[in-house]
FIKE-411675 format. One record per residue: residue in three letters; x, y, z of N, C-alpha, C in turn. Coordinates in steps of 0.02 Angstrom, whole numbers, plus 50000, padded with zeros to 5 digits. Last residue first. Example, Ala and Ser with C-alpha at 12.3 -4.5 7.8 and 13.67 -1.06 7.14 Angstrom:
2
Ser506424988850354506844994750357506455000250394;Ala506604971650390506154977550390506604983550390;
//
This chain:
114
Ala503254991850403503254984950438503314986850512;Trp503235004350339502525000650352502694995150394;Leu504645009950344503995013650391503445009250401;Phe505305000350264505465001250341504985004750379;Met504505003150139504584996950177504714996750252;Leu504835016150122504225014650145504065007650174;Leu506285014450092506065018250143505365017250179;Val506155008449977506385003750032506225007950103;Gly505505017349896505175011149919505525007349959;Val506435026849885505875028449919505495022349933;Val507365018849815507585021349876506975023149916;Val506655016949691506885011249740507025013349804;Val506495028549649505895026649664506155020049710;Cys507855032549622507495036249672506935032649693;Ala508105024249510508495022749587508135026849637;Gly507345029849420507195022349441507565021549513;Phe507995041649400507255041049428507095034749450;Pro509305037949361509155041349415508495041349442;Gly508895030449236509155027349290509145030849350;Asn508385036849120507815034749172508225032149238;Trp509495039749042508985044349056508585042949110;Gly510305028449063510575034949056510065040249066;Leu509595016749067509935018149124510185025649118;Gly508785017748938508505015949000508915018349058;Val509645024348843509015026648845508695024448920;Arg510815014848846510905022248857510155025848882;Phe510325003548826510605004348891510655012048913;Pro509895004248694509455003648748509665004948819;Asn510605015548590510775010248628510205010148686;Met509615024248462510125024348519510165018048552;Asn508655027948367509275025048345509785026048403;Leu507445031648416507945037448427508575034648401;Arg506695019648398506505026848364506985031848368;Ser507425011148482507545010448407507215016348371;Ser507225017348604507895016448590507965015648508;Ala505785014148615506135022448618506715021848585;Ile505635001148614505355004748557505785012748554;Ala506374997548723506744994848665506254999048610;Ile505675004548825506385005548816506605003948747;Thr504524997248814504515003348810505255006648789;Ala504824983348828504554985748763504634993448767;Thr506304979248916505574980948915505364983348846;Thr507644977548909507174972348881506544973448876;Pro508374988148975508324986948905507934981948873;Ser507504994949118507794989249077507794988149009;Ile506965006149169507755006049146507974999649115;Thr505625006149200505955011449175506695011349148;Met505444994249262505184994049193505425000849156;Ser506044995049388506454992449343506134993249264;Ala504935002449447505555005449440505955002149388;Ala504064990949445503784997349415504505001149407;Trp504624980949523504454979249445504424986749415;Gly504694986749651505344985149616505234983749537;Ile503314989149669503834995049670504434992149635;Ile502904975249666502614980449616503144986649612;Ile503504970249776503674966549699503474971449653;Ala503144975849879503864976649870504024974249796;Ala501704973849870501944980749859502654980949842;Met501734960049888501514962149825501674969749808;Leu502014960550029502464957049975502354959149907;Phe500994966850090501734969050081502174965950044;His499974958250053499984965650031500664967750036;Ala500274946950127500214946650049500234953650021;Ser501454947750263500884949650240500824949850152;Val502394932950297502354940550280501704941550242;Gln503204920450333502654923750364502704930550348;Val503544909450199503694914350246503144918650267;Asp503454897450127502984899050181503244903850220;Ala504144895450009504584893950075504074895650141;Ser503264897249919503394890749931503874889649997;Val503314912249926502644908749940502804901649962;Val504624914249890504344916649949503764912149972;Ala504704908049758505144906749815504784908749880;Thr503734915249687503634908849689504074906249755;Leu504244928849700503664927249729503534920549735;Ile505504926249628505474928549698504794926949732;Ala505014923349499505424918849533505434920349613;Thr504314935449463503984929749464504404923049504;Ala505384944749465504734945149507504324938849508;Pro506344939949375506514939149446505864940649494;Val505394941049251505764935049265505994934349343;Met505024953949244504614949149244504854941749274;Pro506114962149213505824962249271505314956849298;Asn507294954249109506624957049113506454957049178;Ile508954959649126508504954449134507854956849146;Gly510024968749115509534967449051509084960649066;Val510604973749227511004970449184510624966949119;Ile509574980549277510104985049255510484981249210;Ala508784970849329508514975049273509074978749241;Leu509464966949447509384962249385509104964949316;Ala509054978249525509824976249504509804971549446;Phe507734976349542508044983149507508634981249480;Ile507534964849605507324965149538507584971649502;Thr508434967749720508614962449675508244963349609;Val507754978249779508404980149760508664974049715;Met506444971849815506444977249766507204979549742;Ile506984961949904506544959449840506694966249788;Gly507554969550008507834964849965507594963249903;Ala506364976050057506934979950033507424975449977;Gly505714964950103505304968450048505944973850020;Leu506664960150207506374955150147506234960550085;Leu506704971150289507244968850257507204963750191;Ser505364970250332505634976050298506234974850259;Pro505084958350392504834958750332505134964150291;Ser506244949250493506134956250463505804957150398;Pro506604937450541505984939850549505684946650516;Gly507694934650411507454932150468506764935350485;Ala508484935250298508104940450309507704940850379;Leu508964922850300509394926950311509014934450330;Gln507964915250237508154914550315508534919550330;Leu508114917150104507544920550131507644919750211;Val509154910250075509274918350063508584921250103;Gln508794897750083509284899950127509304907850115;Thr507824896049981507614896950047508024898850098;
//
């Protein structure tokens, strides 16, 4: 809840932080489902006054971008095993720039929406 208080009354900052957190944790190999669920639970239990649609959009954008890069997702694991390549190379090397662009556009949308 201390981290949530840092965002203050700014839902844009909260949404951007959610997306970047989910994406950053996917880079180090944590499946996006874990931080998305934890963040959603924390925000709801802290009774943060933010639109449910806004919160879900931030989580879905972060999750979607992370699914393209995380070495723990099924699609990256299958592709890397079929290609006999490291999952970090397939996820971050090939899809990393795309995922980063999705997060940047998502952050911009959060600031335009709120």
